[in-house]
N, C-alpha and C positions, 0 to 999 in steps of 0.2 A: 627321474631328474626333477630337481626342485624348481618350481615355477618362480620366475622373477616377477615380483609384485608390480613393478612399474610397467613392464611389458604387458602383463595381463590387464592392468588398469587401462592402458592406452588401447589395447585390442578391444576391450569392452566398450570404449567410447566409439571406436570405428565401427563396431558391431551395431551401433544405434542407427547407422545409415541404412536406407532401404537397399535391399539386394546384397548387402555385405554379410556373408556368413562368417563362421568362426575362423576358417582357414584363411580367408581373404583378409579378415581383420588382423590376424596375426602377421600375415605378410606385410600389411601396411605398417603395423607397429615396428616390425623389424626394419623396414625401409627407413623409417624415421630415425632409427639409431645411426644410420649412415649419413644423415643430413649434417651439413655444417651448422655451426651455431647461428650463422646468418640465415640459413634456410629455415631453421626452426623459428627464429624470430619473425621472418617474413610470413611463414605459415600461420603462426599465431596472430600476427597483425591482420592477415587477410580474413581469418575467422572473425576477429573482433570487428573489423570494418564492415563485413557483410551483415553481421548481426546488428550493428549500430546504425548503418545507413540505409538499409533496404527496408522499405515499408510498402503498404498497399496503396495503389493509386486510388484517390478518393472518388474517381469516376467509375472505373471498371473493375477494380479489385486485383489487378495484375501487380506484379512486383515492380517497384521503381525506386529510384533514389531521389525523386522530386515528389511534389504533392500530386501532380498529374503526370502519367507516363507519356513517353514520346508518341506512342500510337494514338492515344486520345487527343493529344495536342495537335497532331498533324494530319489525321485521316478524316475522310468523309464519314458522316454518321448515318447514312441511309441504310446501311447494313450493319447489324450487330450479330456477331458470332458468339454464341453462349457456349462456354467450355467448363469443364469440371475443375481444372487446376491450372496454375500458371504454366506448368510444363507443356500443357496442350497448346497454349498460345505459341510457344517456341516451336512446337512441331508444325503447326499450320503456317507460321511465318517462314519456315524453311522451304515451303513449297513455292512461295512467291505468287500464289494463286488468289490471294485475298487482299483487298485494299480497304476494307472497312475497319470497324472498331470491334473490340471484344468486350465480353462481360464474363468474369470469372466467378463461378459459384462457390468454390472452395469445398467441393464435395458433391455427393449425389444422394438422392433419397435412399434410405435403407431402413425399413421397419425392423429388420433383424438386429441392427445396431442402434436402434432408437434415434436415427437421423431423420428429422422431419423438415418440412419446408422452412420452418423458423430457424433451423440450424444452418441454412444455406444463404448465400448472398443474393436473394431474389428481390427483396423489397426495393433495393436501390436500382434495379433494372427498370421498374415501372415508369419512373419519371423520364427515363431516356427514350421512351417510345414515341414521344411527341415529334421527334425529328426522323424517326426510323420508318422505312418502307418495308423492311424485311428483317426478321429475326431468324438466324440459322442456328439450329440446335446441333451442337457437335459434341455430344457426350458419347462415351464409349458404348459399343454395341453389346453390352452385357445386361443382366437383369436390372441392376441399379441404374445404369445409364438410360435404359429404355423407360423405366418407371419415371425418371426425372424428365425425360423428353415428353412423355405423355402428359405429365402434370403441367409442365410449362406450356404445352400446346393448348391445353384446356383453359389455362389461366389467361393466355395472351390473345388467342383468336377473337374472343368477344370484344377486345379492345380495338379491333379494326386493323391490326397489323398482320401482314403476311407472315406465316410461320412455316419454315421448312426444316427438314432434317437432312443431314449429310447422307449421301448414298452409302450403302453397305453391300458387300458381296464378295466375289472372288477377287483376290488381289492379283495385280499384274505379275505375270511370270509363273503363276502357280498352275497346277493341273487339276482339272475337275474331279478326277478320281480320288484325290486326297482331301477334297472339301467336305466339311461336315454337312449334315442335312439342313441345319438351320441357316448356315451361310449360303448354301446353294439355293435354298428357298427364298432368302432375302434377295439374292442376285436375280432370280427369275421374276420375283414380284416387283422389283424396281428397275426393270429393263427400260431402255430408252430407244427411240427410233433412230435409225441410221440414215 
């Protein structure tokens, strides 16, 4: 069957999104065909609007449509939670367990990918430490996240601020027999008193 160029082109664009493979991209492209003209216009307008109005908060580096995000404008600054990406802020905010501010690095250290400290949003964190009592490092528990956490801890501790790392280990509802050795080791090493 002959490929329809416009569907293939649209699927190719959807395929640029993270986690969208070829089949899903084609499914999305076919769904757009069934959109009304108004739906297509609204979809295009939403894409343009997000591209034109969303920027980085000048304080923390999170996404915002103002110069300073709502979190930086309204939260206490005694605790700064350092995360790799804006999506991590969203994940932590869903818990309702943190009332401080954030600092978004926009990546992690990765020598394999030539990503150095100069490539991350680290320099703008340093002036924020004057009000902070604690910096919580909440990078992913993978090689790059751990390397970033160690680097930040070494950089920040001499500046007199308390540096902590989010706990890692066995997730709620999982079974020990299915945990990998590194996760189980982390859970044992970071145990707390009851």
